[in-house]
N, CA, C and O atoms as a MOPAC input file, in Angstrom:
PM7 MOZYME 1SCF
protein

 N     54.48900 1     9.78400 1   -31.57300 1
 C     53.54800 1     9.24300 1   -31.92500 1
 C     53.14800 1     7.80700 1   -30.79000 1
 O     52.03400 1     7.29200 1   -30.68900 1
 N     54.21700 1     7.45900 1   -30.14500 1
 C     53.96000 1     6.26300 1   -28.96100 1
 C     53.35200 1     6.95100 1   -27.49500 1
 O     52.56700 1     6.43800 1   -26.69800 1
 N     53.80000 1     7.86900 1   -27.46000 1
 C     52.76300 1     9.12400 1   -26.12000 1
 C     51.19400 1     8.68400 1   -26.65400 1
 O     50.33200 1     8.00100 1   -26.10000 1
 N     51.22000 1     9.63600 1   -28.45900 1
 C     49.26900 1     9.35000 1   -28.38000 1
 C     48.65800 1     8.15200 1   -28.32700 1
 O     47.52400 1     7.93700 1   -27.89800 1
 N     50.00700 1     6.78000 1   -29.10600 1
 C     48.71200 1     5.60800 1   -29.13100 1
 C     49.13800 1     5.26900 1   -27.32100 1
 O     48.04800 1     5.31100 1   -26.75100 1
 N     49.80600 1     5.08700 1   -26.68100 1
 C     49.70500 1     4.75600 1   -25.08800 1
 C     48.00000 1     5.95000 1   -24.26700 1
 O     47.21700 1     5.58600 1   -23.39000 1
 N     48.01700 1     7.09900 1   -24.91300 1
 C     46.89400 1     8.27300 1   -24.30900 1
 C     45.55200 1     7.63700 1   -25.13500 1
 O     44.39800 1     7.85800 1   -24.76900 1
 N     45.88700 1     6.85400 1   -26.24800 1
 C     44.57400 1     6.53200 1   -26.87400 1
 C     44.02400 1     5.24300 1   -26.13800 1
 O     42.84200 1     5.18500 1   -25.79800 1
 N     44.69800 1     4.46400 1   -25.95900 1
 C     45.17600 1     3.09500 1   -25.29700 1
 C     44.45800 1     3.40400 1   -23.87300 1
 O     43.94600 1     2.48400 1   -23.23600 1
 N     44.44800 1     4.46700 1   -23.50000 1
 C     44.18900 1     5.03000 1   -21.68500 1
 C     42.45100 1     5.25600 1   -22.08100 1
 O     41.49100 1     4.68400 1   -21.56300 1
 N     42.45500 1     6.02000 1   -22.88700 1
 C     41.42500 1     6.41200 1   -23.24800 1
 C     40.29400 1     5.20600 1   -23.77300 1
 O     39.07800 1     5.29300 1   -23.60100 1
 N     40.84500 1     4.32100 1   -24.30200 1
 C     39.98500 1     2.96200 1   -24.58100 1
 C     39.80300 1     2.54200 1   -23.40800 1
 O     38.63300 1     2.21900 1   -23.19700 1
 N     40.61000 1     2.39700 1   -22.42000 1
 C     40.29100 1     1.50300 1   -21.28600 1
 C     39.63000 1     2.30600 1   -19.95800 1
 O     39.33200 1     1.90300 1   -18.83300 1
 N     39.54700 1     3.50500 1   -20.54600 1
 C     38.66900 1     4.34100 1   -19.67100 1
 C     37.38200 1     4.21300 1   -19.80500 1
 O     36.58700 1     4.22700 1   -18.86600 1
 N     37.09600 1     4.08000 1   -20.98900 1
 C     35.66300 1     4.03700 1   -21.97300 1
 C     34.99500 1     2.61000 1   -21.70000 1
 O     33.82200 1     2.34400 1   -21.44100 1
 N     36.22500 1     1.68600 1   -21.85300 1
 C     35.45800 1     0.08100 1   -21.67700 1
 C     34.91000 1     0.20400 1   -20.13600 1
 O     33.86600 1    -0.36000 1   -19.80900 1
 N     35.86500 1     1.16100 1   -18.99300 1
 C     35.49600 1     0.89100 1   -18.07100 1
 C     34.04200 1     1.68200 1   -17.54500 1
 O     33.19000 1     1.18100 1   -16.81100 1
 N     34.02500 1     3.15300 1   -18.18200 1
 C     32.70300 1     3.30700 1   -18.45700 1
 C     31.02000 1     2.83900 1   -19.00700 1
 O     29.84000 1     3.13800 1   -18.82400 1
 N     31.77900 1     2.02400 1   -19.68900 1
 C     30.86800 1     1.56100 1   -20.46700 1
 C     30.53900 1     0.35300 1   -20.04100 1
 O     29.49600 1    -0.14100 1   -20.47100 1
 N     31.52000 1    -0.51900 1   -18.92200 1
 C     30.75900 1    -1.20100 1   -18.33000 1
 C     29.95800 1    -1.16700 1   -16.88400 1
 O     29.23800 1    -2.05300 1   -16.42500 1
 N     30.32100 1     0.21800 1   -16.25200 1
 C     29.29500 1     1.17800 1   -15.27600 1
 C     28.18800 1     1.55600 1   -15.83800 1
 O     27.25200 1     1.89400 1   -15.11300 1
 N     28.07700 1     1.57700 1   -17.04400 1
 C     26.54200 1     2.12300 1   -17.46700 1
 C     25.69900 1     0.75500 1   -17.59900 1
 O     24.53700 1     0.71400 1   -17.19400 1
 N     26.23100 1    -0.19000 1   -18.09000 1
 C     25.45400 1    -1.28800 1   -18.58900 1
 C     25.02900 1    -2.00700 1   -17.12700 1
 O     23.95300 1    -2.60000 1   -17.05700 1
 N     26.02100 1    -1.92000 1   -15.83700 1
 C     25.45400 1    -2.27100 1   -14.89500 1
 C     24.50300 1    -1.63100 1   -14.51800 1
 O     23.54700 1    -2.22000 1   -14.01400 1
 N     24.51300 1    -0.24600 1   -14.66200 1
 C     23.18900 1     0.92200 1   -14.31100 1
 C     22.40100 1     0.20000 1   -14.67200 1
 O     21.79400 1    -0.55400 1   -13.91100 1
 N     22.16400 1     0.28100 1   -16.34900 1
 C     21.16700 1    -0.47600 1   -16.96200 1
 C     20.41900 1    -1.41700 1   -16.61800 1
 O     19.21300 1    -1.49300 1   -16.85200 1
 N     21.19600 1    -2.32300 1   -15.94700 1
 C     20.81900 1    -3.87700 1   -15.78900 1
 C     19.90800 1    -3.61600 1   -14.15400 1
 O     18.91900 1    -4.23200 1   -13.75700 1
 N     20.62700 1    -2.55100 1   -13.49700 1
 C     19.71100 1    -2.15600 1   -12.44900 1
 C     18.50100 1    -1.64800 1   -12.52500 1
 O     17.53800 1    -2.09400 1   -11.90100 1
 N     18.46600 1    -0.51100 1   -13.43200 1
 C     17.10400 1     0.11400 1   -13.74200 1
 C     15.95800 1    -0.87100 1   -14.55900 1
 O     14.72900 1    -0.87100 1   -14.49000 1
 N     16.70500 1    -1.53000 1   -15.19000 1
 C     15.67800 1    -2.49800 1   -15.95200 1
 C     15.44000 1    -3.46400 1   -14.61300 1
 O     14.23100 1    -3.68100 1   -14.52600 1
 N     15.88100 1    -3.85500 1   -13.97300 1
 C     15.28200 1    -4.73000 1   -12.68000 1
 C     14.20400 1    -3.92000 1   -11.63700 1
 O     13.23100 1    -4.35300 1   -11.02000 1
 N     14.73900 1    -2.69500 1   -11.70000 1
 C     13.85900 1    -1.55700 1   -11.17700 1
 C     12.34200 1    -1.71100 1   -11.84500 1
 O     11.41800 1    -2.29500 1   -11.28100 1
 N     12.26600 1    -1.13500 1   -13.03200 1
 C     11.46200 1    -1.26000 1   -13.98000 1
 C     10.35900 1    -2.29400 1   -13.98900 1
 O      9.15400 1    -2.05100 1   -13.93500 1
 N     11.06100 1    -3.73900 1   -14.08300 1
 C     10.41200 1    -5.04900 1   -13.83100 1
 C      9.58200 1    -5.13500 1   -12.83100 1
 O      8.43000 1    -5.56400 1   -12.89600 1
 N     10.24500 1    -4.65400 1   -11.69900 1
 C      9.57800 1    -4.97800 1    -9.97300 1
 C      8.17900 1    -3.54500 1   -10.06400 1
 O      7.27900 1    -3.64400 1    -9.22900 1
 N      8.13000 1    -2.56000 1   -10.88600 1
 C      7.58900 1    -1.75700 1   -10.46600 1
 C      6.13500 1    -2.64100 1   -11.41700 1
 O      4.99000 1    -2.50200 1   -10.98800 1
 N      6.34500 1    -3.29300 1   -12.37900 1
 C      5.54300 1    -3.37700 1   -13.77400 1
 C      5.12000 1    -4.82500 1   -12.83200 1
 O      3.95500 1    -5.10800 1   -13.11100 1
 N      5.68600 1    -5.78300 1   -11.84700 1
 C      4.82700 1    -6.26000 1   -11.01400 1
 C      4.20800 1    -5.96300 1   -10.26300 1
 O      3.14900 1    -6.55000 1   -10.04300 1
 N      4.68700 1    -4.75800 1    -9.45100 1
 C      3.90500 1    -4.21700 1    -8.55000 1
 C      1.98900 1    -3.62700 1    -9.13900 1
 O      0.85400 1    -3.61800 1    -8.66200 1
 N      2.69700 1    -3.22500 1   -10.43000 1
 C      1.29400 1    -2.91500 1   -10.87100 1
 C      0.45100 1    -3.91200 1   -11.41000 1
 O     -0.73700 1    -3.79000 1   -11.71200 1
 N      1.37700 1    -5.19100 1   -11.52800 1
 C      0.28400 1    -6.20400 1   -11.74900 1
 C     -0.66400 1    -6.44000 1   -11.12300 1
 O     -1.84700 1    -6.44900 1   -11.46300 1
 N      0.04600 1    -6.74700 1    -9.68900 1
 C     -0.28700 1    -7.07600 1    -8.21500 1
 C     -1.64900 1    -6.69100 1    -7.97000 1
 O     -2.62700 1    -7.42500 1    -7.82800 1
 N     -1.53300 1    -4.67600 1    -7.92100 1
 C     -2.29600 1    -4.06400 1    -7.78500 1
 C     -3.61800 1    -3.82900 1    -8.59700 1
 O     -4.62400 1    -3.30200 1    -8.12100 1
 N     -3.46400 1    -4.37100 1   -10.11400 1
 C     -4.61900 1    -4.21900 1   -11.08100 1
 C     -5.17100 1    -5.81800 1   -10.77300 1
 O     -6.30600 1    -5.98700 1   -11.21900 1
 N     -4.68300 1    -6.81800 1   -10.21000 1
 C     -5.05300 1    -7.93400 1    -9.96400 1
 C     -6.07800 1    -7.72300 1    -8.88300 1
 O     -7.30400 1    -7.79600 1    -8.97300 1
 N     -5.42600 1    -7.48200 1    -7.98200 1
 C     -6.57900 1    -6.80700 1    -6.58400 1
 C     -7.78000 1    -6.05100 1    -6.83500 1
 O     -8.82100 1    -6.18200 1    -6.19000 1
 N     -7.54800 1    -5.02300 1    -8.07400 1
 C     -8.60100 1    -4.11200 1    -8.07100 1
 C     -9.46100 1    -4.83100 1    -8.92400 1
 O    -10.63200 1    -4.62200 1    -8.60900 1
 N     -9.30300 1    -5.82900 1   -10.17200 1
 C    -10.06400 1    -6.33100 1   -11.02500 1
 C    -10.91800 1    -7.47900 1   -10.03400 1
 O    -11.94800 1    -7.89200 1   -10.56800 1
 N    -10.55500 1    -8.15100 1    -8.38800 1
 C    -11.26400 1    -8.88800 1    -7.89200 1
 C    -11.80800 1    -8.05800 1    -7.48000 1
 O    -13.02700 1    -8.18000 1    -7.59400 1
 N    -11.32600 1    -6.79200 1    -6.79800 1
 C    -12.59500 1    -6.01200 1    -5.67800 1
 C    -13.52200 1    -5.89000 1    -6.65900 1
 O    -14.52000 1    -6.58800 1    -6.47700 1
 N    -13.50900 1    -4.97000 1    -8.01900 1
 C    -14.75200 1    -4.83200 1    -8.76800 1
 C    -15.05600 1    -5.97600 1    -8.87200 1
 O    -16.06500 1    -6.09400 1    -8.17600 1
 N    -14.76400 1    -7.11800 1    -9.40500 1
 C    -15.92300 1    -8.23000 1    -9.33800 1
 C    -16.58000 1    -8.41300 1    -8.01800 1
 O    -17.80900 1    -8.39900 1    -7.94900 1
 N    -16.02400 1    -8.54000 1    -7.23000 1
 C    -17.10000 1    -8.14400 1    -5.55400 1
 C    -17.94400 1    -7.43300 1    -5.59000 1
 O    -19.12100 1    -7.64900 1    -5.30000 1
 N    -17.32700 1    -6.22600 1    -6.05000 1
 C    -18.43600 1    -5.24200 1    -5.91300 1
 C    -19.56200 1    -5.59700 1    -7.00100 1
 O    -20.27600 1    -6.50200 1    -6.56900 1
 N    -19.72000 1    -5.41600 1    -7.53400 1
 C    -20.18300 1    -5.92700 1    -8.68600 1
 C    -21.41200 1    -7.13300 1    -8.18700 1
 O    -22.64100 1    -7.20500 1    -8.17200 1
 N    -20.46800 1    -7.82100 1    -7.88100 1
 C    -21.72200 1    -9.47300 1    -7.27300 1
 C    -22.57600 1    -8.76800 1    -6.20600 1
 O    -23.77300 1    -9.04800 1    -6.26100 1
 N    -22.09900 1    -7.69300 1    -5.00500 1
 C    -22.45800 1    -7.03400 1    -4.33800 1
 C    -24.21400 1    -6.20800 1    -4.38900 1
 O    -25.25200 1    -6.21500 1    -3.72700 1
 N    -23.61800 1    -5.53200 1    -5.70700 1
 C    -24.43700 1    -4.58100 1    -5.80600 1
 C    -25.38700 1    -5.35300 1    -6.69000 1
 O    -26.48000 1    -4.82100 1    -6.88700 1
 N    -25.13400 1    -6.59400 1    -7.28800 1
 C    -26.29400 1    -7.26600 1    -7.89600 1
 C    -27.29300 1    -7.97000 1    -7.04900 1
 O    -28.47000 1    -8.12100 1    -7.37700 1
 N    -26.58600 1    -8.52800 1    -5.58200 1
 C    -27.24300 1    -9.19300 1    -4.69900 1
 C    -28.46000 1    -8.09300 1    -4.08900 1
 O    -29.64800 1    -8.31900 1    -3.85500 1
 N    -27.57500 1    -6.68800 1    -3.91800 1
 C    -28.48300 1    -5.87500 1    -2.86700 1
 C    -30.02500 1    -5.34200 1    -4.25400 1
 O    -31.21100 1    -5.13200 1    -3.99700 1
 N    -29.52700 1    -5.30400 1    -5.19800 1
 C    -30.82500 1    -5.21700 1    -6.44300 1
 C    -31.78500 1    -6.02900 1    -6.38100 1
 O    -32.96400 1    -5.67600 1    -6.41300 1
 N    -31.27800 1    -7.55200 1    -6.25700 1
 C    -31.96600 1    -8.28400 1    -6.39300 1
 C    -33.01700 1    -8.44500 1    -4.99500 1
 O    -34.10900 1    -9.00000 1    -5.11600 1
 N    -32.50800 1    -7.85100 1    -3.57600 1
 C    -32.84300 1    -8.04900 1    -2.49100 1
 C    -34.03100 1    -6.73100 1    -2.58200 1
 O    -35.22100 1    -6.88900 1    -2.30600 1
 N    -33.55400 1    -5.72300 1    -2.92800 1
 C    -34.32800 1    -4.66300 1    -2.97300 1
 C    -35.87500 1    -4.86300 1    -3.81000 1
 O    -36.95100 1    -4.44900 1    -3.37700 1
 N    -35.66500 1    -5.60800 1    -5.11000 1
 C    -36.55200 1    -5.87400 1    -5.56400 1
 C    -37.29800 1    -7.37600 1    -5.15700 1
 O    -38.00500 1    -7.87600 1    -6.03200 1
 N    -37.17700 1    -7.98900 1    -4.05200 1
 C    -37.92700 1    -9.00900 1    -3.60500 1
 C    -38.66600 1    -8.33000 1    -2.11300 1
 O    -39.69200 1    -8.85100 1    -1.67500 1
 N    -38.08600 1    -7.24000 1    -1.47400 1
 C    -38.55900 1    -6.21200 1    -0.79300 1
 C    -39.82200 1    -5.48500 1    -1.40200 1
 O    -40.91100 1    -5.32400 1    -0.85200 1
 N    -39.52400 1    -5.18200 1    -2.35300 1
 C    -40.56900 1    -3.98900 1    -2.87100 1
 C    -41.58600 1    -5.02100 1    -3.03800 1
 O    -42.59400 1    -4.74300 1    -2.38800 1
 N    -41.69000 1    -6.37700 1    -3.84000 1
 C    -42.24300 1    -7.29700 1    -4.29600 1
 C    -43.40600 1    -7.82200 1    -2.91800 1
 O    -44.63200 1    -7.93700 1    -2.90500 1
 N    -42.45600 1    -8.02900 1    -1.96200 1
 C    -43.09400 1    -7.92500 1     0.12000 1
 C    -44.14100 1    -7.11200 1    -0.07900 1
 O    -45.32800 1    -7.43400 1    -0.10700 1
 N    -43.54100 1    -5.76100 1    -0.25500 1
 C    -44.51300 1    -4.60900 1     0.10800 1
 C    -45.75000 1    -4.42600 1    -0.46300 1
 O    -46.73200 1    -3.90600 1     0.06800 1
 N    -45.62000 1    -5.04500 1    -1.98200 1
 C    -47.17200 1    -4.46500 1    -2.98700 1
 C    -47.72900 1    -5.52400 1    -2.47800 1
 O    -48.91400 1    -5.20400 1    -2.38200 1
 N    -47.53600 1    -7.26400 1    -1.84800 1
 C    -48.33000 1    -7.80300 1    -1.34700 1
 C    -48.90800 1    -7.67200 1    -0.11800 1
 O    -49.96400 1    -8.23300 1     0.17600 1
 N    -48.23000 1    -6.90200 1     0.69000 1
 C    -48.74700 1    -6.46200 1     1.50400 1
 C    -49.65200 1    -5.36500 1     1.31900 1
 O    -50.64700 1    -5.42300 1     2.04100 1
 N    -49.59600 1    -4.63400 1     0.74500 1
 C    -50.01400 1    -3.54100 1     0.15000 1
 C    -51.83200 1    -3.90100 1    -0.07700 1
 O    -52.91000 1    -3.48900 1     0.35400 1
 N    -51.24000 1    -5.05800 1    -1.15800 1
 C    -52.79800 1    -5.42700 1    -1.46000 1
 C    -53.57800 1    -6.50500 1    -0.55500 1
 O    -54.46700 1    -7.17000 1    -1.08600 1
 N    -53.26400 1    -6.68600 1     0.79300 1
 C    -53.74900 1    -7.01700 1     1.55000 1
 C    -55.15800 1    -6.25100 1     1.60700 1
 O    -55.23000 1    -5.07800 1     1.24100 1
 N    -56.45300 1    -7.06600 1     2.15200 1
 C    -57.39900 1    -5.60800 1     2.60900 1
 C    -57.33200 1    -5.71600 1     3.62600 1
 O    -56.94100 1    -6.72700 1     4.20800 1
 N    -57.89400 1    -4.14500 1     4.38800 1
 C    -57.43300 1    -4.14500 1     5.86000 1
 C    -59.01600 1    -3.90100 1     5.94600 1
 O    -59.74700 1    -3.42300 1     5.07800 1
 N    -59.35700 1    -4.37600 1     7.27800 1
 C    -60.87700 1    -4.64800 1     7.44500 1
 C    -61.01500 1    -3.05800 1     8.45300 1
 O    -60.13600 1    -2.73900 1     9.25400 1
 N    -62.19900 1    -2.26300 1     8.22100 1
 C    -62.26900 1    -0.90200 1     8.60000 1
 C    -63.45100 1    -1.00400 1    10.10600 1
 O    -63.75800 1     0.01800 1    10.72000 1

């Protein structure tokens, strides 16, 4: 019976050691996941900024295109002497 008790105690110590190791692994994996989350957030913020910049450039280009068309229309309306 004492041998069984010693064996069980040894198994408990081993299980505790394994549990501590597993907890450390889980903590490390959690840190890695959190790092990935931060990277994704930074990339998303950069994407949002670029998307806004792109939209602004497209609007400016369209405005300029409309102004140029207006100028062409005005030029076309000028009578050309023959």
